[in-house]
N, C-alpha and C positions, 0 to 999 in steps of 0.2 A: 823663261819657258818652263812649263810644268811637265815633268816626265810622267809617262804612264805608271800606274801603281800596280804591282803584282796582286792579283786577287788573293784573299786570305785563305789559308789552309786551316784556320781555326773553325771549330764546330760548336762554339759556346751557344747555349740555349736550344740546342737541337736534341731530339730524342732518337736513339738508334736501337734497332732490334738486330741481334745476331743469333742465327740458329746454329745448332751444333757447337755451342760456345764453350763447352766444358773443357776442351783440350785442343791441341794442334792449331790448325789454321783459324778456327773459330775463336779460340781464346786469344790468339794474337790480334785478330781483327777487333775484338772487343777492347783489348788493352789499347790498341792504336787509337780507336775512336774516343775512348775515355781520356787518353793523354792529350788529344786535340780539343778537349772541352765538352764533348757530348755526354749526355746522360745515357748510359748503355743498359739495355735490358738483355741479359744473357739467357737464352732459351736452350733447353736440352731435356732429354728424358731423365737423365741421372741428376737428381736434385742436389746430391752432396757435392758433385763437381762444380756446378754453377754457383752454388752458395759459397763455396770456398773461393772460387775465382772472383766473384763479386766482392767478397770481403777483402781480398787482396787489392783489388782496384781501389776500393775505398781507403784502405790502409795507406796506399801510395798517393792519396789526395784526389782521386777521381770520383765520379758519381756513377753508381751501378747498382742493379738489383737483379736477382735471379727470377726466372719464370719457368717452372716445370711445364714442359710442353712436348707432346709427341706429334710431330708434324705429319706423320703417316696416318694419324687418326683425324681425317679431314674435318669431320663435323665438330669434334671437340676443339681442335685447333682454331677453327673458324669462330666458334663461340667465345673462346678465351681471348683471341686477338681482337675481335669486334668490340669487346668490353674494355680494351685498353685505350688510353688516349692515343691519338694518331701519332705515327712515327714520321720523322723527316727522312730517315735512312733505314734501309733494310740491307743487311748482308745475308744473302740466302745461301748459307754454307753447308747445311746438313747434307751428308752424302756418304756413299759407301762403294766398295768394290769387292768382287769375289773373282779373282783371276782364274781363268780356265780356258783350255783350248776350245775353239768353236764347236768341235764335234762332241765335246763332253759337257757343254752347258746344260744345266737342268732347268726345268720350269721354275723350281723353287728359287734358284739363284737369280734367274731372269727377273722374276717378280720382285724379289727383294731389292735388286739394284734399281729397276725402273720405278718402283713405287716410291722410293726415297729420292732418287736423283732427279726424276722428272715430275711425277704426279704431285708429290709433296711440295716440291719447289714451285710448281705452277700455282697451286692453290694457296700456298703461303703468300706468294707475291700478290695474288689477286686480292686477298682480304686486306693486306697492308695497303695496297694501292687504292682500294675502295675507301679506306679510312682517310688516306691522304686527300683524295678528291672531296670527300664529304667535309673535311676540315679546311679545304682551300689551301693546302700546303703544297709548295713546290719542293719536290723531294728527289731522292736518289736511291735507286734500287740496284744493288750489285749482286749479280749471280756469281758464285764461285764455281767456275767451270774447270777446264783443264787444257793443257796442251793437246790432250787426246780428244778435245772437241774440234781440232783442226787437222789432225792426222790420224792414221791408224796405228795399232800396236798389237803385238803378239799376245795372245791369251786375254785380250781385253775387248772382245767384240761387243758385249753388252754395255760395258762401261763407255766405250767410244761412242756407241749409238746414243746413249743417254746424254753424253756431253755435247755431241754434235746437235742433239735436240735442244739443249740449253742455249747454244749459240743462235739457233733459229728463233727460239723463244725471245731471246734478248732483242733481236732486230725487230721482230713483229710487235713486241710490247712497246718498244721505243716509239714506234709509229703511232700506236693507239694512244699512248699516254702523253705524247709531246704537247697536245693542245692543253693539257692540264699542268704543264710545267714540271712534269716528272721525267727525270732522265733514267735510262736503263742501260747498264753496261755489264760486261763480264770480265772476270779476271781468270786467266788461264795459266796456272802454275805448272812448272815441270815437277819432277819428283821432289817432294819436300820431305825432309827427315822428320816424321811425326810418328806417333804410336800406330797409326794406320799403316804406314809404309815400312816401318822398321823391320818386320819379319821378312820383307823382300830381300834385305841385304844379306841374309844367310846364304843366298845363292850367289856365290862369288862371280860366276860367269855373267849372271844377270846384272850384278852390281857394276862390273867392268863395262858391260855394254851400255848401261845408262850413262856412265861417266864419259864414255866415248861420244855419245850422241849429244850430251850437254856441252856446247862448244866452249863454255867458260871453265869446264873441267871440274866441277864440283856439284854435289847435291845442293838443292835449295834449302834454306832455313825459313822458318816462319817470319823472321825479321825481314827477309827479302820481300815479303808481301805487304808489310804494314804501311809503307809509304804509298803503295798503289791504292790501298783501301781508303786512306785518308784523302788522297788526291781525288778519286772518283766521287767521294762523298761531299767534297767541298766546293766552294765557289770557284776554285781554280779550274774546275772541270765544267764550268757552266755551259759550254757549248759542245760538250762531249756526250753523245748518246747513241745507242744502237751499235756499239762497237766493242771490240775485245782488246783488253790490255794483257798481252801474253808475256808472262814473267817466266821464261823458260831457258834462260842462259844460252839461247841460240838454237835450241833443239829443232824448231820448225823453220829455221832459216834455210835449211838444206833441202 
């Protein structure tokens, strides 16, 4: 009797694009995909960071190259990505937050968050998906969302709004792209200890509240997300689309 075989988590021969890849979650995603065998294109505005990151991936035996890209400049990003060979994988990671009480949110902060977290994510995914379809590739698009795309949070009205929007985008994209064999999912991290979040921990009361809400009792690390990225990118997730993989230590279980 032949036993079923577990689908491979390897990504050899596939091209992956990771936005916001110079640090934090994006860098970890790029490293994870490279370690699984993909050729990874690291995209970000800061060329020095992605050049160093790509060099380190190559030093450790992976395949990687940097791509200077401002995803908020839609026309430029579309032109640059349209000229690239088609990708099999997109990790749509570039994002930001500017915490503030709802009554104090400025138009400037609102525009900064929504432009990057929603508008840029939408049109980056669109151009990558178009190239996948043109090339006849069956691909995987992974939006880096947040646990805050499933719940609310103090001082995070705009951020929550943007990430709830990404969850809706994920489901609707999955429906539109399924006939092309393109899967679309999101990853919803809890608070991950990264350069973006590190200033938050200076508020000891906030830090304690976060640890109380994370049922496993610790902050997340970028390593906690790497397996999720590889899984969703790989054949092991061949029937997974239009859903969220929430890596939140139990925050949203309550």
